[in-house]
C-alpha positions in Angstrom: 82.9 176.4 129.6 82.2 177.9 133.1 79.5 180.6 133.1 79.0 183.7 135.3 75.8 185.3 133.9 75.3 188.8 135.4 72.9 191.6 134.9 75.3 194.5 135.7 78.7 192.9 135.8 80.9 192.2 138.8 79.2 194.6 141.1 79.9 193.3 144.6 82.2 191.1 146.7 80.0 187.9 146.3 80.1 188.0 142.5 83.8 188.8 142.5 84.4 185.8 144.8 82.4 183.6 142.5 84.4 184.8 139.5 87.8 184.1 141.2 86.5 180.7 142.3 85.6 179.9 138.7 89.0 181.2 137.5 90.8 179.1 140.1 93.1 182.0 140.8 93.0 185.7 141.6 91.8 188.1 138.9 95.2 189.8 139.2 96.8 186.6 137.8 94.2 186.1 135.0 93.9 187.3 131.4 90.6 188.4 129.8 89.2 189.4 126.4 86.4 192.0 126.3 83.7 191.5 123.7 81.7 194.7 123.0 79.9 193.3 119.9 76.3 193.4 121.4 76.4 197.2 121.6 76.5 197.6 117.8 73.0 196.0 117.5 71.4 198.0 120.3 69.8 201.3 119.1 70.6 203.0 122.4 74.3 202.4 122.1 76.9 204.3 120.1 80.6 204.5 119.3 81.0 206.5 122.5 79.4 203.9 124.7 81.6 201.2 123.1 84.7 203.3 123.8 83.6 204.0 127.4 83.0 200.3 128.1 86.2 199.1 126.4 88.3 201.8 128.1 86.5 201.8 131.5 85.7 205.5 131.2 82.0 205.5 132.3 81.1 208.5 134.5 78.8 208.4 137.6 80.2 205.2 139.2 79.4 202.9 136.3 82.1 200.2 136.1 83.2 198.1 133.2 84.5 194.6 133.7 87.8 195.7 132.2 88.5 197.6 135.4 88.6 194.6 137.7 92.4 194.4 137.9 93.2 191.7 135.3 96.8 190.7 134.6 96.0 191.5 131.0 92.9 192.5 129.1 92.3 192.9 125.4 89.4 193.5 123.0 87.8 190.8 120.8 85.4 192.2 118.2 83.3 189.4 116.8 82.2 191.2 113.7 85.9 191.4 112.6 86.7 187.7 113.1 85.3 186.5 109.7 88.0 188.7 108.1 90.8 187.1 110.1 92.3 183.6 109.7 91.0 181.3 112.4 94.6 180.2 113.1 95.2 183.8 114.2 92.3 184.6 116.5 91.4 181.2 117.9 94.6 181.0 120.0 93.8 184.4 121.5 90.5 182.9 122.8 92.0 179.6 123.9 94.7 181.4 125.9 92.3 183.8 127.7 91.1 182.9 131.2 87.9 184.8 130.8 85.7 186.3 128.1 83.9 189.5 129.3 80.9 189.7 127.0 79.2 193.0 127.3 75.6 194.1 127.0 73.6 195.5 124.2 71.2 193.5 121.9 71.2 189.9 122.7 69.8 188.5 119.5 72.4 190.4 117.5 75.1 189.1 119.8 73.9 185.5 119.4 74.0 186.0 115.6 77.6 187.1 115.7 78.7 184.4 118.1 77.6 182.0 115.4 78.8 183.9 112.4 82.2 184.7 113.9 82.9 181.0 114.6 83.1 181.5 118.3 80.1 179.2 118.9 82.1 176.4 117.3 85.0 177.0 119.6 83.0 177.1 122.8 82.8 173.3 123.4 86.6 173.3 123.6 86.9 176.0 126.2 86.4 173.8 129.3 88.3 176.0 131.7 87.4 179.4 130.3 85.0 181.6 132.2 82.3 183.4 130.2 81.4 186.5 132.2 78.1 187.8 130.6 76.8 191.3 131.3 73.1 191.7 130.5 72.8 190.8 126.8 76.1 189.0 127.1 74.3 186.7 129.5 71.0 186.6 127.7 72.6 185.5 124.4 73.3 182.1 125.9 69.7 181.4 126.8 67.0 179.8 124.5 64.9 183.0 124.2 65.0 186.5 125.4 61.3 187.4 125.1 59.7 190.1 122.8 60.4 192.8 125.4 64.2 192.5 124.7 64.2 192.3 120.9 65.3 195.9 120.1 67.0 195.7 116.7 64.3 194.1 114.7 61.1 194.1 116.9 59.3 191.8 114.5 62.2 189.4 114.3 63.0 186.3 116.3 63.7 186.3 120.0 65.6 183.0 119.9 69.2 183.0 121.0 71.8 180.2 121.4 70.2 177.9 124.0 73.5 177.0 125.7 71.6 177.0 129.0 68.1 175.9 129.6 66.7 179.0 131.2 66.0 182.6 130.2 67.1 185.8 132.0 65.3 189.1 132.7 68.1 191.6 133.6 68.3 194.9 135.5 65.3 194.0 137.7 63.8 197.1 139.3 66.6 199.3 138.0 65.9 202.9 139.0 64.0 204.9 136.4 63.5 201.9 134.0 59.8 201.4 133.9 60.1 198.3 131.6 62.2 196.4 134.1 59.9 196.3 137.1 59.0 193.1 139.0 55.5 193.3 137.4 57.1 193.6 134.0 59.3 190.6 134.7 56.2 188.4 135.6 54.5 189.6 132.4 57.6 188.7 130.4 57.9 185.3 132.0 54.3 184.4 131.0 55.5 184.5 127.3 58.7 182.4 128.0 58.2 178.6 127.7 60.5 177.3 130.5 62.4 178.3 133.5 63.4 181.9 133.8 65.3 184.1 136.3 64.8 187.8 137.0 67.9 189.3 138.5 69.0 192.8 139.5 72.4 194.3 139.1 73.6 192.8 142.4 72.9 189.3 141.3 74.4 186.7 139.0 73.9 183.1 137.9 76.7 180.7 138.1 76.6 177.6 135.8 79.2 174.8 136.0 78.6 171.3 134.5 74.9 171.9 134.3 74.6 173.0 138.0 72.9 176.4 138.4 73.5 178.6 141.4 72.3 182.2 142.0 74.9 184.5 143.6 73.2 187.6 145.0 73.5 190.6 147.4 70.3 192.0 145.9 67.0 190.7 144.5 66.1 187.9 142.2 63.2 185.7 141.3 62.8 182.2 139.8 60.0 182.3 137.4 58.2 179.4 135.7 59.9 177.0 138.1 
């Protein structure tokens, strides 16, 4: 699988170009499935936020990845998959050019990637592009750090470990006191291993183990 791990989604021309390069064709010729599951585990999210993300109806200039101009886009809700025959839903995933995995609570999302059976399918998806947004990116890392365990604060911060680095998203986001650069360095001190702090104008591209930061904003490599 090809990975485009973002903080805020496809927010600028550089990230969009990286996405189309990974797809090997224009977005307008590509199909996608949108995965909102992480929102259900995040106490700050709600049925309204899930609807806004899925429909692309956020006010104030906030954009959902469903609005990028895909040839087709559908919704894949991971919590529903155990109730559906794999022979039905697995072809949907195999045929998609991209999975758009939304933000929310990363540990909850990692749990449902496993429980749904999607984790077992991932090794087969050689040409599929995983576009992670915030928790949708963090769920693929080994650990998210205590600062990002929102659903069960005393529970584990371990996630899937499909990449060998951790991610601190929304770096220096206006009004978010917990996402400052100083907070990122404190967070990294508790993370064993390489970590990146990225703002919403940055993304991390991973193909065949090669890692590249795509940015029109600010990012830091921590614990190098």
